[in-house]
N, C-alpha and C positions, 0 to 999 in steps of 0.2 A: 495595823493592829495585828498582834500576835494571836495565833490561834491557841485554844485551850487545849492542854495535852494531857489532862488528867491531874489527880492530886499527887503532890510530891510527897514521898515519905522521908522527912527530916527530923532530926532531932538536933537542933542548932547548937545547943550548949554541949551536950555531951556526945553527940554523934556525928556522922558525916552529912554534908549537904550534897544530895544529888543535883544534877543539872537541872532538868526541866520536868521530865514525865516518867511515868511507870506504864504508860500504854507501850507504854514503852517496852693497755690492753697490754697487753703483756707480749714480751717477745716469746714466740713459741719455738720450742725445740722438738725435733721429730723424736718419737718414741720407738725404740728398738730394743731387740733382745736377741743377742747372738751367742749361741753355744758352740764352742769348738772342743772336741775331744780327741785325745791321742792315748798312748798306752800309759802315760804318766800324769796327765793333769786335765782338768776341766775348767775352761775359762767362760764366764758368763759376763756380758757387757750389757748394762741396762742404763736407760735414760727415762726421764719423765716429762710429761707436758702438761697442759691444762685439761687433757682429757683422760688422764689415768696414770697408773703406775705399774710398770712392767716388772714381774718378779719370775725369774727362771723360765721366761717364755709365755707367762700368763698374764693378761691385762686385768687389772683390778681397778673398779671405778673409784674415783676420787672426788669428794664434794669440794668446792671452792666457795669459801665464805665471802659475802658481799652484802652490803646494806641495801635495802629495797630501793630507796631514792637513788642511789647510784647505779643499780642494776637496771632500773626503769630509764634513767637518763642515757645509760649506754645502749639501751634497747636490747639487752639480753633477755628482759622479761617485759611484759605488759602488767599494769596494776590498775585496778579500777575500785574505787571506795564508794561506799553507800552508807546512808544512816539506817538506823533500825527503829527509830521511835523511842528508843532507851537512851537516856543521856550518858550512860556509862560504857556504851558499846557501839562500835562501828564494824563494818564488815570490809574486807578487801579481797577481791579476786585476783589471784596472780597467775600468770601463764608464761611458762618457760618457752622461749622462742628458738632456743639453741639446742645443740646436740650434747651440751655439757650438763653436768649435774651440779647444781648450786645449793649451798646452804644459806638461805636468805634470812636476814635479820631485819625486823622491823624496830627501829631505835626508839627508845624513850626520847621525848622531846620533838619527834616527827610532828610539825605542825600542818594541819589540814585546812585549806581555804577553799570555802564553798564558792561556786559560781552564783549562787542564789544569795543576794545581799541580805535577805531577811532571816538567814539561818546562821547560827553560831559557827564561828571557827572552833576547831577541836584540836586536842593535843594528845598524842600517845603517852600513856602513863605506865605501861607495863611492857617490857621488852618481849619479843616474840621471835622464835627461830622455826624455820620449816625447811625441810630438804625438798627440792625440786628436781625431779628426774627429767631427762630430755623431753621436751614437748608436753610436760605435765602441767596440769592446771588445778589449783585448788582455791577454795573460799574459806577464809579464816575470820573468826570473831577477834577483835582487837580491843583491848581495855583503854578508854580515853577520858578526858574531862573537858568541860565546855569552857570557853574563853571569854565569851561575851554574855554577861548577865542579862541583857535586855533583849536578847534575840531568842528566836526559837530553836529547839532541839531539832536536828536533821532527821527526817523520817526516810522511809524507803524509796520515796520518789526523788530524793536529793542525791543525785549521782554524779553531778559535776564537781570534781575536787582536784585541787593541786597540792602537792606534798613537798615540804622542804624540812630538813633537820635544823632545828634551832638548838645551838649549844646552851644558850641562856636558858631556855625553858628545861632543857635536860638537867643541867645543874641544879636549878631550882627545885624541880620535882624531886630529884635524889636527895636533896637537903630535906625536904618536908617528909619525905617517906622514911628517912632515916631517924626521925625523931619519935617522941611519944604522941604526938598529934598527927600521925600520918592518915588517921581516919578523917581528918578535917582538910584533905587536900583541895577539895573543890572550893571551900571557903578560901583557903590560902591562894588559890589560883586567881579567884575573882578579886580577892584584896589586892593582890599584886597587879592586877589590870586596872585597879583604880575605881572599883565599884563604890558608888556614892551611897549614902544612907536611904535616899529617896528611891534609888534602884532596889536596894535590899527590901525596903518596905513594899514596894510594888511587887517584887517578886513572891514574897511571902502571902501577900494578899491573893495574888492571882494564882499561884500554884500550889499553896498550902491551905488555902481557904481561911486564913487568920483575918481577924478584925484589924482595922487600921491600928487600935491600940496595942493589940498582941503582936502584930507585925512590927510595930516600932521597938517593942522590948526584944523581939527575935533579931531585929537588925542590929541593935546596940550589941547584943550578945555575939553576933556574927563579926562586928567590927572588932570587938575586944579580942576574939579568937584571931582573927586576921592580923592584928597588930603584933600579938604575941609570937606568932609564926614568922612574920616579916622581921621581927627583931633578931630572930635566930637565922633566918635564911632570907637576907636581903635579896630583892630582885633588881635586875639591871635593866 
């Protein structure tokens, strides 16, 4: 039995559908800088590695770009995801475990799978960049959409997540957001995932407070919107 998470603010035909609730390694080279001076010339020798850039004897910090999933898998950082009770947002806490400065990017299409089987899987819908200084830690809000219409929105107690980048989801989200119906991304995602009419009706009754008759009309409108978007952006 799914828990009630509050009324959903939806305009199915003309606006967006929110998900559930409004409670809602490299080879390293040494870095060196040697200056030799005589009466006729000055010679500077410089080299760079993954820790910085040397210019005339001065070390300048350099950020190195990497995806969050890759950085986590390589153990450069740790990342911990959590729900918020809001269908459009999750949080991620990132901790830099290294002496390096990283420019971390959270990729669109990053698929988040919960350890709690009753909670929706989620997908990142807006790319995010953050600079992580050595041993820095930051907690960030990340824009997401829900993937499973019949399951609950993750709340703050849902903290067990695995993350992988889906190129298929990334391409689909990019296509939808590139059109005039970008505000219907959640409808598009659920349509692509095969939401049935009965699931739509149940969703609108449970979370919108619609009557069965009203929910049926809303479900039909959602299906029409979904078909139109999928005609332009086929899902694989």
